[in-house]
C-alpha positions in Angstrom: 173.4 57.2 -13.4 172.3 54.3 -15.9 170.1 51.8 -16.0 171.7 48.5 -17.4 168.9 46.3 -18.3 169.7 42.7 -19.3 167.8 39.2 -19.5 165.6 39.4 -22.1 165.9 36.6 -25.2 163.8 34.4 -27.3 161.7 31.6 -25.7 158.8 29.5 -26.3 155.1 30.3 -24.7 155.7 28.1 -21.5 159.0 29.2 -20.4 160.8 31.8 -18.8 163.3 34.5 -18.1 164.7 36.6 -15.6 165.7 40.2 -16.7 167.6 42.5 -14.6 168.2 46.5 -13.7 171.5 47.4 -12.7 172.6 50.8 -12.0 175.9 52.1 -13.4 176.7 54.6 -10.4 174.8 55.3 -6.8 171.7 56.0 -6.3 170.2 57.5 -3.4 167.3 57.7 -1.9 165.3 55.4 -4.5 160.6 55.1 -4.0 160.1 52.1 -6.2 162.0 50.5 -8.4 159.9 48.9 -12.3 159.8 47.3 -15.2 157.1 48.4 -18.2 156.9 47.0 -21.5 155.2 48.1 -24.7 155.0 46.1 -27.7 154.2 47.5 -31.1 152.1 50.0 -32.2 150.9 49.4 -28.6 151.4 52.3 -25.2 154.2 51.2 -22.7 152.3 50.2 -19.2 152.9 49.3 -15.9 153.9 45.0 -15.6 154.9 45.5 -12.2 156.9 47.5 -9.2 158.3 46.9 -5.8 158.4 50.2 -3.3 161.5 50.6 -0.9 158.8 49.3 2.2 158.8 45.8 -0.7 155.6 46.0 -1.7 154.8 44.9 -4.7 152.0 46.1 -7.6 151.5 44.2 -10.4 149.4 44.3 -14.0 146.2 42.0 -13.9 147.6 40.0 -16.8 151.0 38.9 -15.2 149.8 38.3 -11.7 150.7 35.3 -10.8 154.0 35.0 -13.1 156.3 37.5 -13.0 157.8 38.2 -9.7 159.4 41.3 -9.4 162.2 41.3 -6.1 165.1 43.8 -5.5 168.5 44.2 -3.9 169.1 47.2 -2.3 172.7 47.0 -1.9 173.8 46.6 -5.3 170.9 49.6 -5.9 169.5 46.3 -8.2 165.6 44.7 -9.7 164.7 41.7 -11.0 161.8 40.8 -13.3 161.0 36.3 -13.1 158.1 35.7 -15.3 157.2 32.0 -15.8 154.4 30.8 -17.8 155.8 33.1 -20.6 153.2 34.1 -23.3 153.6 35.3 -27.0 151.2 38.0 -26.2 154.4 38.8 -23.4 156.2 39.6 -26.2 157.5 43.6 -25.7 160.5 46.3 -25.2 160.7 45.9 -21.4 162.2 49.2 -20.3 163.1 49.6 -16.2 162.9 52.2 -13.5 163.7 53.9 -10.3 161.9 56.3 -9.1 164.8 58.9 -6.3 163.0 61.1 -3.8 165.2 63.6 -3.2 166.1 64.7 -5.3 162.6 63.9 -7.3 163.7 62.2 -9.9 163.1 59.2 -12.3 165.3 56.9 -14.2 165.2 54.7 -16.9 166.9 51.6 -18.4 167.2 51.4 -22.2 165.1 48.3 -23.0 165.9 44.9 -23.3 163.6 42.8 -26.2 161.6 40.0 -24.7 159.8 37.3 -27.9 157.8 34.8 -26.8 157.5 32.4 -29.6 153.9 29.9 -30.6 
C-alpha cells in the first residue's frame, strides 16, 4: 500500500491550492490522517491532523488559512490551503496513523512553492 499525494505547484502569494492524498490499496483501522511539511534546511513539521472522530488541529502558522478534511470511503485526506504565503513553501507529506496493527504510512511528498 502506498500513499499518493498530489495537488502541489507554483502559486502567487494570496493564492490557493488543494492537496489530496489517497491510499493505493486498502488500509483498515486508520485512526488519524494528516499533513506535514519540510522547508529547505528546516525540520519536518506537522501542519494539520484530523482524527477518525473528525477532530482537527492545526499549526498556529496555518490556522484560519488551511483546512483539512477526509473521505473515509476513499481513504483520502485533503488540505485546502488559502491565502498562501511565501513561508508556506515546502514539500508537503501526508501521513496515515493506523492502529491495528500499529503502523504509519507516509506519502512521497508534493512540492508547494509560493512566490512573492
